[in-house]
C-alpha positions in Angstrom: 0.0 0.0 0.0 2.8 2.4 0.9 4.4 1.8 -2.6 1.1 2.2 -4.4 0.4 5.5 -2.6 3.8 6.9 -3.4 2.9 6.8 -7.2 -0.3 8.9 -6.7 -0.6 12.5 -7.6 -3.3 14.8 -6.1 -5.2 17.2 -8.2 -6.1 20.3 -6.1 -9.0 22.1 -7.8 -8.9 25.6 -6.3 -7.1 26.3 -3.0 -7.7 24.7 0.5 -10.7 26.4 2.1 -9.5 29.4 4.3 -11.3 28.1 7.4 -9.2 24.9 7.4 -6.7 26.0 10.0 -4.7 22.8 9.8 -5.4 21.2 6.5 -4.0 23.5 3.8 -0.7 23.9 2.1 1.1 23.4 5.4 0.4 19.7 5.0 3.1 18.3 2.8 1.7 15.5 0.7 5.0 14.9 -1.1 6.3 12.7 1.7 3.4 10.2 1.3 2.5 10.7 -2.4 4.4 11.8 -5.5 3.0 15.3 -5.3 0.1 17.4 -6.5 -1.0 19.6 -9.4 -3.0 22.7 -9.1 -6.0 23.8 -11.2 -7.8 27.1 -10.9 -11.5 26.8 -9.9 -12.4 29.1 -12.8 -11.5 26.3 -15.3 -13.9 23.9 -13.5 -16.7 26.6 -13.7 -16.0 27.1 -17.4 -16.0 23.3 -18.2 -19.2 22.9 -16.1 -21.1 25.5 -18.0 -20.2 24.0 -21.4 -20.9 20.4 -20.4 -23.9 18.6 -22.0 -26.1 16.5 -19.8 -29.0 14.6 -21.4 -32.5 14.2 -19.8 -32.0 10.4 -19.6 -28.8 10.9 -17.6 -30.7 13.1 -15.1 -33.6 10.6 -14.9 -31.2 7.7 -14.2 -29.6 9.4 -11.3 -32.9 10.7 -9.8 -34.5 7.3 -9.9 -31.9 5.8 -7.5 -33.4 7.3 -4.3 -36.1 9.4 -2.7 -35.8 13.1 -3.4 -36.4 15.8 -0.7 -35.8 19.2 -2.2 -33.6 19.2 -5.3 -35.1 19.9 -8.7 -34.3 18.1 -12.0 -32.2 21.2 -12.9 -30.2 20.8 -9.7 -29.4 17.3 -10.8 -28.4 18.5 -14.2 -26.0 21.1 -12.8 -24.5 18.5 -10.5 -23.9 16.2 -13.4 -22.3 19.0 -15.4 -19.9 19.6 -12.5 -19.1 15.9 -12.4 -18.4 15.8 -16.2 -16.1 18.8 -15.8 -14.1 17.1 -13.0 -13.9 13.9 -15.0 -12.5 15.8 -18.0 -9.8 17.5 -15.9 -8.8 14.2 -14.3 -8.8 12.2 -17.6 -6.5 14.9 -19.2 -4.0 14.2 -16.5 -4.5 10.4 -16.0 -5.4 11.0 -12.3 -8.1 9.6 -10.0 -7.3 11.4 -6.8 -8.4 15.0 -6.1 -9.7 17.6 -3.6 -11.9 20.5 -4.6 -12.6 23.9 -3.0 -16.3 23.2 -3.4 -17.7 26.4 -1.8 -16.3 28.5 -4.6 -18.7 27.1 -7.2 -21.9 27.7 -5.2 -22.5 31.3 -6.4 -21.4 31.1 -10.1 -23.0 27.7 -10.8 -25.8 27.7 -8.2 -24.9 24.1 -7.5 -22.6 21.9 -5.5 -20.1 19.1 -6.0 -21.7 16.8 -3.4 -23.3 14.4 -5.9 -20.3 14.4 -8.2 -17.9 13.4 -5.3 -20.3 10.7 -4.1 -20.5 9.1 -7.6 -16.8 9.4 -8.3 -15.9 7.9 -4.9 -18.3 5.0 -5.6 -16.4 4.4 -8.9 -12.9 4.1 -7.3 -11.8 7.7 -7.4 -10.7 9.4 -4.2 -12.5 12.7 -3.9 -12.2 15.1 -1.0 -14.2 18.3 -0.2 -13.0 21.8 0.7 -9.6 21.4 -0.7 -8.5 19.5 2.4 -5.1 18.0 1.6 -4.7 16.0 4.8 -8.3 14.6 4.6 -7.7 13.6 1.0 -4.5 11.7 1.9 -6.4 9.9 4.7 -9.2 9.0 2.4 -6.7 7.6 -0.1 -5.0 5.5 2.7 -8.3 4.1 4.0 -9.5 3.3 0.5 -6.3 1.4 -0.2 -6.4 -0.4 3.1 -10.1 -1.5 2.9 -10.6 -1.8 -0.9 -13.7 0.4 -0.3 -14.6 4.0 -0.7 -14.2 6.3 2.3 -16.4 9.0 3.8 -15.0 12.4 4.9 -16.9 14.1 7.7 -16.9 17.1 10.1 -16.3 16.3 13.7 -19.8 17.5 14.8 -20.1 16.2 18.3 -18.1 14.2 20.8 -19.9 13.0 23.9 -18.5 10.2 26.2 -17.5 7.4 23.9 -19.3 8.6 20.9 -18.2 10.6 17.9 -20.7 12.1 15.3 -19.3 12.8 11.8 -21.4 14.7 9.3 -21.0 15.9 5.7 -23.3 16.4 2.7 -21.6 13.8 0.5 -20.8 10.1 0.9 -20.1 7.3 -1.4 -23.3 5.3 -1.5 -21.5 1.9 -1.6 -20.8 2.1 2.2 -24.3 3.3 3.1 -27.3 1.1 4.0 -29.7 3.6 2.5 -29.8 7.2 1.3 -31.9 10.0 -0.1 -31.2 13.2 -2.0 -31.4 16.5 -0.2 -30.0 20.0 -0.8 -26.5 21.0 0.5 -26.9 22.0 4.2 -25.1 25.3 4.3 -26.3 26.8 1.0 -29.6 25.1 0.3 -28.4 24.5 -3.2 -27.5 21.5 -5.3 -27.9 17.8 -4.5 -26.5 16.4 -1.3 -26.4 12.8 -0.1 -28.4 12.1 3.1 -27.1 8.6 3.9 -27.3 6.1 6.7 -24.9 3.4 7.8 -26.1 0.1 9.2 -26.3 0.1 13.0 -23.7 -2.2 14.5 -21.4 -2.0 11.5 -17.7 -2.1 12.3 -15.9 1.0 11.0 -12.4 2.6 11.0 -11.9 6.4 11.3 -8.6 8.1 10.8 -6.7 11.3 10.2 -3.1 11.7 9.0 -0.8 14.7 9.9 2.2 14.9 7.6 3.8 17.7 9.7 3.9 15.8 13.0 4.3 12.5 11.1 1.3 11.2 13.0 -1.4 8.7 11.9 -4.4 8.7 14.3 -7.0 6.0 13.9 -9.7 4.1 15.8 -12.1 1.3 15.2 -15.7 1.2 16.6 -19.2 0.4 15.7 -22.0 2.5 14.2 -24.8 3.3 16.6 -28.3 4.7 15.9 -28.9 8.5 16.0 -32.0 10.4 15.0 -31.5 12.6 11.9 -30.7 16.2 12.7 -31.7 19.0 10.3 -29.1 21.4 11.8 -26.2 19.3 10.5 -24.8 18.2 7.2 -26.9 15.5 5.5 -25.0 12.2 6.0 -24.6 11.7 9.8 -22.7 8.8 11.3 -22.4 8.2 15.0 -19.6 5.9 16.1 -18.8 4.4 19.5 -15.1 4.3 20.1 -12.8 3.6 23.1 -12.0 7.3 23.8 -12.6 9.9 21.1 -11.7 12.8 23.4 -8.2 13.0 21.9 -9.7 14.4 18.7 -10.5 17.7 20.5 -7.9 17.6 23.2 -5.1 17.4 20.7 -6.7 18.5 17.4 -5.0 17.8 14.1 -7.9 19.0 11.9 -11.7 18.9 11.8 -12.3 16.4 9.0 -11.9 12.7 9.7 -12.2 9.9 7.2 -14.2 6.7 7.7 -14.6 3.4 6.0 -16.2 0.0 6.7 -14.3 -2.7 8.6 -11.5 -2.8 11.2 -8.2 -1.9 9.6 -6.2 -0.7 12.6 -3.4 -3.4 12.4 -2.8 -2.5 8.7 -2.8 1.2 9.4 -0.3 0.7 12.3 1.9 -1.3 10.0 1.7 1.5 7.4 2.7 4.0 10.0 5.7 1.9 11.0 6.8 1.5 7.4 6.5 5.3 6.8 8.2 6.3 10.1 5.0 7.8 11.5 3.8 7.6 15.0 0.6 5.6 15.3 -2.0 7.0 17.8 -5.0 4.8 18.6 -8.3 6.6 19.3 
């Protein structure tokens, strides 16, 4: 896995979001991967506007799940954004990227949530908000598990439980989902997904500055849907998640199905990283 990851290049579409105090250019991906390329967000906007999406493509995506809010035109815009991202990646022969998604809200009146969900389902590794460290963690978890990974905000820690939430998730790791708008903007098409209660999961976060890999394994527990959070909400019971806020290394954590702690600990050893169990 370490050798495979070393050959990867990250495409950064736009810059890291300015509110990411510990996830931007200060994180040095070259130590883990080959490096990264940069693409201005304006190019994505231009390609999205010129993309062609047929009615049958919109219908095929809409038919997959219940819809609460988004219009057919919202789906069309989301699929245009997806086609633009695909074109940029295909031109470079890359399948690994992070996008500063909030910069497309105003010019396109849409979001990248659906595009990221679909691309992650297909074997791409797609991260939100231009978060370099979260993207690297998603890549590692996907390689370790052979499954897509979910990137979420740390929304609440209470006792032994951690609540992660974001408006996109690969559907392959969900037990069910429906389409809703993006939480913060009310625009576009978001994924409101659920994971099976009792499912074993691994969460992780990598810090290339401190050479630290933090990870924990726990089980999904039930939680009523909250409308004051991002749409996909996953509550996980862990041994002691308090370290996440006591010694923070970024707000986004990645999650995938299964227990991969031994493999992640081995990866940390090979790379000269310190492994910290949650």
